[in-house]
N, C-alpha and C positions, 0 to 999 in steps of 0.2 A: 542416595539422594532420588526423591520421587521424580517422574515424569513432569509434574507440575512445576517442581523447584527447578529442574534442569532448565525448562521452557522459560520460567521467570529471570533465571540467571542469564539465559542466551537474550532474552529480551533485553534486559537490562544492558548487556552488552552492547547489542545492536542499535539501541537509543543512544547510549554513551557515543558511539561512533557515527551515527547520523546526527546528532547535534553538535558534534566537534566541529563542524565547518570544513569538514573534508571535501576533497575535489570531487569524489564520487556523490557525495550529499549535493553538491553544486550541480552536478549532472543530472541528477533525479529532479532538482528543481527546474531545470532549464529545458528539460524534455516537452514533448507536445501535450503531456498530461492536463497542464491547465487548460489549454483550449480544448482538449477533448472533454473535460470535466464541464466546462463553461458551456459546450454545445449543447449539452444534455444527451448526447448520443453514445456517451462512455461514462462510467463510474467506477468507484474504487470498491475493491473487495476487500473481504478480511484475510484474504490469503496473500495480500500484499502487491496483487497485480491487477490491472484496469481489466474491466469487461465491458462488453458491448450491451447497451441497454435497448432492448426492443429489437427491430430490425433495422440495420444500419447499410449504408452503401458499402460497396467493396473498399472505398478509399478510406472510409473511417474504421473498418475492420483492419485494414493494412497500417494504418497509424496506430491502432491499440496493439498489434502485434509488434510494431517496432518498440515501441514504448516497454513493452514486456519482455523483449529479448535484452533491451539494456537493464532493464531491473534484475532479471535473472542473472545476468554476467555481474552485476554489483552484489547481489545477494550471494552468488558461488564465491567471489574473492572475498567477501568480508567473513562467510562462514569458514572458510580454508584458513584465514588469518586468526579466527577466534575459537576456532576447533569446536563450531556448532553445525547444526544442520542447516542445510539451506532453506528449510520449510519453517524452521525456528527464526531465521533472520529475516525472512519475508514477511512471517506474521508480526514481529517486533515492528517492523518498518510500517504495517498497516495500522498497528496501534497509533504512531506518531501520525501518519496521512490522515487518520480519521479525526484527529485531535484537532490537526493545524490546517489541514488544505481543503477539506471538503466545506465549500462554501454554501450559502443559500441559495436553494433552486438546484443544487447538483445532487447526484445519484450516488449511493453506497449500498453495498450488499452484505450484510452480516453473515455468519457461517450458517448454510442451510435455509437461509432466506431469500426474498425475493427482493428486487429493486425498490428502494425507498428514497424518496426526495426528502432533502434536507429543507424544513420549512422555518423560515426566518431565522432566528438567532438560536434556536435552540441546540444544544450540544448533539452532537451525532453518538447515539449510544455505541460502546465500544465492546468487543467481545471480552468474555470473562477472563480470557487469558491475560488481557492487557494490564491487569492489576490494579 
């Protein structure tokens, strides 16, 4: 199985787990990520973690770090259960986040790219591995 096929399989497993209504998915939905995205001071990244957009206060940085710690724990747990790599689960989650949670006026960053603000209802482009 090629690396790309393995990644797609892990992505499918991750997305199935995420959209299955699990308690972990609810935890990801209820964390501070929504308010951080709305503030314009943080955005979603293609690696499944949040990042700080521009220069932000220490408080915003701490909030982003707290979200990422929760996400890392979730990704680690799911990867162990599914026999996948943490990075694969995180990237698969990023595909879902890009598709469903980055709203108009909010920021996202594709692999190797800079921060981009979503304009209007235009869809957020997804990394090639999202399928």
